[in-house]
C-alpha positions as CSV (number, residue, x, y, z in Angstrom):
1,M,54.8,142.7,57.2
2,E,58.0,142.5,59.1
3,P,58.7,144.4,62.2
4,V,62.4,145.8,61.7
5,I,64.3,146.8,64.4
6,S,66.7,149.7,64.8
7,R,69.3,150.2,68.0
8,Q,71.4,153.2,68.8
9,P,73.9,153.2,71.1
10,D,72.0,155.2,74.1
11,G,69.8,151.6,73.9
12,T,67.3,152.9,72.9
13,V,66.0,150.2,70.4
14,T,62.8,151.4,67.7
15,I,60.8,148.9,66.1
16,S,58.8,149.2,63.0
17,I,56.5,148.6,60.0
18,T,56.0,149.0,57.4
19,L,52.8,149.5,54.8
20,A,53.0,148.4,51.6
21,A,51.1,149.6,49.0
22,G,47.8,148.6,48.2
23,T,48.0,146.5,51.9
24,G,44.8,145.0,51.9
25,G,43.3,144.7,48.6
26,G,40.7,147.2,49.1
27,S,39.4,145.7,51.4
28,L,39.4,148.2,55.4
29,L,38.5,144.6,56.5
30,K,41.7,143.0,55.6
31,L,43.9,146.0,55.9
32,E,42.7,146.2,59.9
33,E,43.4,142.4,60.0
34,Q,46.9,142.5,58.3
35,I,47.8,145.4,60.5
36,Q,46.5,143.8,63.3
37,Q,48.7,140.6,62.5
38,A,52.0,143.2,61.8
39,V,50.7,144.6,65.5
40,N,50.6,141.0,67.0
41,A,54.3,140.6,65.2
42,V,55.8,144.4,66.4
43,G,54.2,143.2,70.0
44,R,55.6,140.1,70.5
45,T,59.3,141.3,68.7
46,A,59.4,143.7,72.0
47,M,58.7,141.3,74.0
48,R,62.0,139.4,73.5
49,E,63.8,142.6,73.4
50,V,62.5,143.5,76.8
51,L,61.9,140.4,78.7
52,P,65.7,139.3,78.9
53,R,65.5,142.6,81.5
54,F,64.4,141.2,84.1
55,D,66.6,139.1,84.7
56,D,69.5,139.0,86.9
57,A,71.6,136.7,85.9
58,V,73.5,136.8,89.1
59,P,75.7,133.3,89.2
60,R,74.2,132.4,92.7
61,F,72.5,133.7,95.8
62,V,71.0,132.8,98.9
63,S,67.4,132.4,99.8
64,E,66.0,131.1,103.3
65,G,69.2,129.9,104.5
66,R,70.6,127.4,100.7
67,T,73.1,128.4,98.1
68,W,71.5,129.2,94.7
69,T,73.9,127.9,92.4
70,T,72.8,129.3,88.6
71,K,72.6,126.9,85.2
72,G,73.3,128.8,83.3
73,K,70.8,129.9,81.4
74,V,67.6,128.0,80.2
75,S,65.0,128.6,77.7
76,K,62.2,128.7,77.4
77,I,58.7,129.7,75.2
78,Y,55.9,132.5,77.6
79,E,53.0,133.1,76.5
80,T,52.2,136.8,75.9
81,A,49.1,139.7,74.8
82,W,50.5,139.0,71.6
83,G,52.1,135.7,70.6
84,E,54.7,133.2,71.8
85,V,58.0,134.9,72.6
86,M,61.0,133.0,73.2
87,V,63.7,133.9,76.8
88,E,66.7,132.5,77.7
89,R,67.4,132.9,81.2
90,H,68.3,132.0,84.2
91,V,67.8,129.1,86.3
92,Y,69.4,128.3,89.6
93,Q,69.4,124.8,92.3
94,T,71.2,124.5,95.2
95,S,74.1,121.4,96.0
96,A,71.8,119.1,96.6
97,G,70.5,118.8,93.2
98,G,66.2,118.8,92.8
99,A,64.3,121.5,92.7
100,T,65.4,124.6,90.1
101,L,64.9,128.2,90.1
102,C,64.2,130.5,88.0
103,P,63.8,133.9,89.4
104,F,63.2,136.1,86.5
105,E,59.6,134.7,86.7
106,T,59.5,135.6,89.9
107,K,60.5,139.2,89.0
108,A,58.5,139.9,85.8
109,R,55.8,138.5,87.8
110,I,54.8,135.6,84.9
111,L,51.9,134.1,86.4
112,G,50.4,130.4,86.0
113,G,54.6,129.1,84.9
114,T,53.7,131.4,81.3
115,A,52.0,133.8,81.1
116,T,52.7,137.6,82.1
117,P,50.9,139.2,83.6
118,L,49.5,141.0,81.2
119,L,48.1,138.0,79.6
120,A,46.8,136.6,82.6
121,R,45.1,139.8,83.4
122,S,43.2,139.5,80.2
123,L,42.3,135.8,80.1
124,A,40.5,135.8,84.4
125,H,39.0,138.4,82.8
126,K,37.3,136.8,79.1
127,Y,36.8,133.8,82.1
128,G,35.1,135.8,84.7
129,N,32.4,137.1,82.1
130,H,32.6,133.5,79.5
131,N,33.2,130.3,79.0
132,A,36.4,128.7,77.7
133,R,35.5,128.2,74.4
134,A,34.3,131.2,74.1
135,V,37.2,133.3,75.5
136,V,39.6,131.1,72.8
137,R,36.5,132.3,70.1
138,D,37.0,136.0,71.3
139,L,41.1,135.7,70.9
140,E,40.9,134.2,67.8
141,E,38.9,136.2,65.9
142,N,39.1,139.7,67.8
143,H,42.7,139.7,68.7
144,G,44.4,137.4,66.2
145,R,45.4,135.3,69.2
146,K,44.9,131.5,68.9
147,L,45.0,129.1,72.8
148,A,43.8,126.2,74.6
149,P,40.4,126.1,76.4
150,S,42.7,124.5,78.6
151,Y,45.1,126.9,79.2
152,V,42.5,130.1,79.3
153,A,41.1,127.5,82.4
154,D,44.5,127.3,84.0
155,I,45.8,130.9,84.0
156,A,42.2,132.5,84.9
157,R,42.5,129.7,87.9
158,A,45.9,130.6,89.0
159,V,45.0,134.6,89.0
160,A,41.8,132.8,91.8
161,D,44.5,131.6,93.4
162,A,46.5,134.6,93.6
163,A,43.8,136.5,94.1
164,S,42.1,134.6,96.7
165,E,44.6,134.3,99.3
166,P,44.4,136.4,102.8
167,I,47.4,138.3,102.3
168,V,46.4,140.1,99.1
169,E,43.2,140.1,99.9
170,Q,43.9,142.2,103.6
171,R,46.0,144.4,101.1
172,A,45.3,145.1,97.7
173,H,41.4,145.3,98.4
174,A,40.9,149.3,99.5
175,P,37.6,150.8,99.0
176,Q,37.6,154.3,96.6
177,S,35.1,155.7,98.7
178,P,36.6,159.6,100.4
179,R,36.0,158.8,104.5
180,K,34.3,161.9,104.3
181,N,31.5,160.7,102.0
182,V,30.0,156.9,103.8
183,H,27.4,157.8,105.9
184,T,25.9,154.1,106.0
185,L,27.5,151.2,105.4
186,V,25.5,147.8,104.5
187,P,26.0,143.9,104.4
188,G,23.4,141.1,102.9
189,L,23.7,138.1,102.6
190,D,22.0,134.6,100.4
191,G,22.0,132.3,98.8
192,T,21.0,131.0,95.3
193,C,21.7,127.6,93.6
194,A,23.8,126.1,90.8
195,L,24.1,122.4,88.9
196,F,27.3,120.8,90.1
197,C,28.7,117.3,89.3
198,K,28.0,114.4,91.1
199,E,26.3,116.6,93.7
200,G,23.2,118.0,91.7
201,F,22.4,121.4,92.7
202,K,23.9,123.0,95.6
203,S,23.6,126.4,97.5
204,C,26.1,128.8,96.6
205,M,26.9,131.8,99.3
206,V,26.8,134.8,98.2
207,G,27.7,138.4,100.1
208,T,27.8,141.9,99.2
209,I,29.2,145.7,101.5
210,A,27.1,148.9,100.4
211,L,28.0,151.0,100.9
212,Y,26.0,154.9,101.4
213,D,26.7,158.4,101.0
214,A,24.3,161.4,103.4
215,E,21.3,161.4,100.8
216,G,20.8,157.4,100.6
217,E,22.7,156.9,97.1
218,R,25.1,153.8,97.4
219,L,28.7,155.0,96.2
220,E,30.1,151.1,95.6
221,T,29.4,147.7,96.4
222,I,32.1,145.3,97.8
223,Y,30.6,141.6,96.5
224,L,32.3,138.2,97.5
225,A,30.8,134.3,97.0
226,E,32.0,130.9,97.8
227,A,31.2,126.9,95.8
228,P,28.9,124.7,98.3
229,E,30.3,124.6,101.2
230,A,29.0,122.8,104.8
231,G,28.2,125.4,108.0
232,K,29.8,128.4,105.1
233,A,32.9,128.7,107.7
234,T,34.6,129.9,105.5
235,F,32.8,132.4,103.4
236,L,31.5,133.7,106.4
237,A,35.8,134.1,107.6
238,R,36.0,136.2,104.3
239,L,32.9,138.3,104.1
240,D,34.3,139.2,108.4
241,A,37.5,140.2,107.8
242,E,36.4,142.0,104.6
243,W,33.2,143.7,107.1
244,Q,36.2,144.6,109.5
245,R,38.0,146.4,107.0
246,L,36.0,148.7,106.2
247,T,34.5,149.6,109.6
248,A,38.3,150.3,110.4
249,Y,37.7,152.8,107.3
250,Y,34.9,154.2,108.4
251,P,34.6,154.3,111.1
252,K,32.0,157.2,111.4
253,A,29.7,155.1,109.8
254,R,26.6,154.3,110.9
255,R,26.0,150.2,110.0
256,A,23.0,148.5,108.9
257,G,22.1,144.8,108.6
258,L,19.5,144.7,105.4
259,S,18.3,141.2,105.1
260,D,14.7,138.8,103.6
261,G,14.0,137.6,106.3
262,A,15.2,134.4,106.6
263,R,16.7,133.8,110.1
264,D,19.8,131.7,109.3
265,Y,21.5,134.9,108.7
266,E,20.2,137.1,111.5
267,P,22.3,136.4,114.9
268,W,25.2,137.1,112.1
269,L,24.7,140.5,110.7
270,A,22.7,141.5,114.4
271,A,26.2,139.8,115.6
272,R,27.6,143.7,113.5
273,T,25.5,145.9,113.4
274,T,23.0,148.0,115.6
275,W,20.3,148.5,112.9
276,Q,19.2,145.7,111.3
277,I,15.9,146.4,108.9
278,L,14.0,143.5,106.5
279,D,13.5,144.2,103.3
280,F,10.0,146.2,102.4
281,Y,9.6,144.5,99.0
282,H,9.6,141.1,101.0
283,A,8.1,142.4,104.0
284,S,4.8,144.1,101.0
285,G,4.9,140.8,99.7
286,Y,3.6,139.0,102.7
287,L,0.9,141.6,102.6
288,A,-0.2,141.0,99.2
289,G,-0.5,137.2,100.1
290,A,-3.7,138.3,103.4
291,A,-5.2,140.5,100.7
292,P,-7.5,137.7,100.0
293,G,-7.5,136.5,103.9
294,M,-8.4,140.4,105.2
295,E,-10.4,141.5,102.0
296,R,-13.4,139.5,100.3
297,G,-13.7,142.1,97.3
298,K,-10.8,142.7,94.2
299,A,-11.4,146.5,94.5
300,Q,-11.1,146.3,98.1
301,R,-7.8,144.0,98.6
302,A,-6.3,145.3,96.6
303,A,-7.2,149.0,98.3
304,W,-6.7,147.6,101.7
305,L,-2.7,145.9,100.3
306,E,-2.2,149.7,99.2
307,A,-2.9,151.3,102.5
308,A,-1.0,149.3,104.1
309,C,1.9,149.1,102.3
310,H,1.5,153.2,102.6
311,A,1.5,153.0,105.8
312,L,4.2,150.9,106.3
313,K,6.9,152.2,104.7
314,H,5.8,156.2,106.0
315,D,3.9,155.7,109.6
316,R,5.8,155.3,112.7
317,G,4.5,151.6,114.5
318,A,2.4,150.7,111.4
319,A,4.3,147.3,111.4
320,Q,3.1,146.2,115.3
321,R,-0.3,148.1,114.3
322,L,-0.9,145.4,111.0
323,A,1.4,141.8,112.7
324,T,-1.7,142.7,115.4
325,E,-4.2,143.1,113.0
326,L,-3.1,140.1,110.8
327,S,-2.8,138.4,113.9
328,T,-6.4,138.9,115.2
329,R,-8.1,138.2,111.4
330,A,-5.9,135.3,111.1
331,E,-6.5,133.3,114.3
332,A,-10.3,134.1,113.7
333,A,-10.0,132.9,110.2
334,P,-11.8,129.2,109.5
335,G,-11.0,126.6,108.1
336,S,-7.4,126.1,106.4
337,G,-7.4,127.0,102.9
338,Q,-5.3,128.7,101.1
339,S,-6.0,132.7,101.9
340,V,-6.3,131.4,105.5
341,K,-2.7,130.2,105.6
342,A,-1.0,132.8,103.8
343,L,-3.0,135.0,105.6
344,Q,-1.1,133.1,108.9
345,A,2.3,132.8,107.4
346,A,2.4,136.8,107.0
347,A,1.2,136.9,110.8
348,T,4.4,134.8,111.8
349,Y,6.4,136.8,109.6
350,F,5.4,140.0,110.8
351,T,5.2,139.5,114.3
352,H,8.3,138.0,114.5
353,N,10.0,140.9,112.3
354,V,8.0,144.1,113.6
355,A,11.3,144.9,115.8
356,R,12.8,145.5,112.1
357,M,10.3,147.3,110.4
358,N,11.1,150.6,111.7
359,Y,10.8,152.1,107.4
360,S,10.4,155.8,108.2
361,V,12.9,155.9,110.3
362,C,15.0,154.4,108.0
363,A,13.5,156.8,105.1
364,A,14.4,160.2,107.8
365,M,18.1,158.5,108.0
366,A,18.7,158.1,104.5
367,M,19.3,154.2,105.2
368,P,18.3,151.6,102.5
369,I,15.7,149.1,103.0
370,G,15.5,147.1,100.7
371,S,18.5,144.3,99.9
372,G,18.0,144.8,96.2
373,V,21.9,144.9,95.8
374,T,22.0,141.4,97.4
375,E,19.0,139.6,95.2
376,A,20.5,141.4,92.0
377,A,24.2,140.0,93.6
378,C,22.5,136.1,93.1
379,K,21.8,136.5,89.4
380,T,25.0,138.0,88.5
381,L,27.1,137.3,90.0
382,V,26.2,133.1,90.1
383,K,23.4,132.2,88.2
384,A,24.3,134.8,84.5
385,R,27.5,132.3,85.2
386,L,27.6,129.2,86.4
387,C,23.7,128.3,85.5
388,S,24.2,128.3,82.2
389,S,22.9,125.1,80.1
390,G,24.7,121.7,80.2
391,M,26.4,123.3,82.7
392,P,28.1,121.3,86.1
393,W,30.7,122.4,88.4
394,T,33.3,121.1,90.5
395,R,33.1,123.1,93.8
396,E,37.0,124.1,92.6
397,G,36.1,125.4,89.0
398,A,33.7,127.1,90.3
399,Q,35.0,129.4,93.4
400,S,37.8,130.3,90.8
401,V,34.7,131.6,88.2
402,L,33.2,132.8,91.4
403,T,36.3,134.4,92.7
404,L,37.2,136.6,89.9
405,R,33.5,137.6,88.9
406,A,33.4,139.3,93.0
407,L,37.1,140.8,91.8
408,L,35.1,142.1,88.9
409,L,31.7,143.5,89.9
410,S,33.0,145.0,92.5
411,S,33.5,148.8,91.7
412,S,37.8,149.3,92.7
413,R,38.6,145.8,93.5
414,W,40.3,143.9,89.8
415,T,42.1,147.6,89.2
416,S,43.8,147.5,92.6
417,L,44.4,143.5,92.5
418,W,46.9,144.6,89.4
419,K,48.5,147.2,91.0
420,H,48.8,145.0,94.0
421,F,50.3,141.3,92.2
422,D,52.9,144.9,89.9
423,Q,54.5,146.2,93.6
424,H,54.5,143.0,95.3
425,G,54.5,139.9,92.5
426,I,52.3,137.2,92.2
């Protein structure tokens, strides 16, 4: 089923295929596979027709104060979603020789030197979710395309590098929620480990900014992640830039920092938010650990824990009362057994964080009290992709994957990124 091209005087091009009688030999699967091959052939034929339209073919042009003159048309193979296509396009060079330019590739939004935009988007999307060999198997099995794993990884990394440019992050990442619907902005940050070549397990940073409506329903979430770095300066700068853009876009929204009590992150959140909230489930976990030191019997412990958690969540002033109760009991507890240590840890935790445990006020204002968004991001963004068995990473490779996954998980980022690339180039 080879495509047939018909050209009309007005420039219209028709590409058609003909299904012969008995195609597929009575097997629908074979018929579908043959149709897929034919569609790929049509796609390649169409791309040979349309790609030359992006070649301006001017004899010379001036760029950055230098005059570039055409060396004539030079053939090159480009990878498309339907297969390889050979294209003749003009290449330019200055009178001094040296490097050449190919404006065709800029105008056509070719990425990584050879990939057309649709193919690059597809490969980056797949690579963000699966390793390169799995992507290759998927392409061959389901799309009739054969590519090398190294090529898949290279194009995906080129997309990630382009998406990470500060100017792209600034212009391409607009939130999708209407201003009138967003009542609360909640940043969160945490770390989780992955295996790195010659370094062992190192901590990757994860950041989230969740947008909530007046009823406390989450509208969308912006995700960021960074491969291990000393001091976390790059990650914090990127997260702060996202935060500044969102607060400028939603100036009337409340700003509430939500964390699990890790002191490393408290100053960063406190400097950017009006409300600081401690994750309720971490607090209740400390109460569960303290229960054996508060009551002896199993039933009494369960009753105390249930009452304490209910009061903490619903009663004003409960956090301070519990902090005092835990501290008093910890000071009077004899010995240094496990239950005593857990009781002391809970007393210290509550004393330090009591100001961030106004859960009844948060409920009245429809603000979240759980950091599950950030906790889950550590698993879905990092662990699910970087922590497969026997998968050590370089920092550069991990960052490419984290960039792609953050874009894919963020509600509207992937679509807005490719709109930006299409309009402004890559």
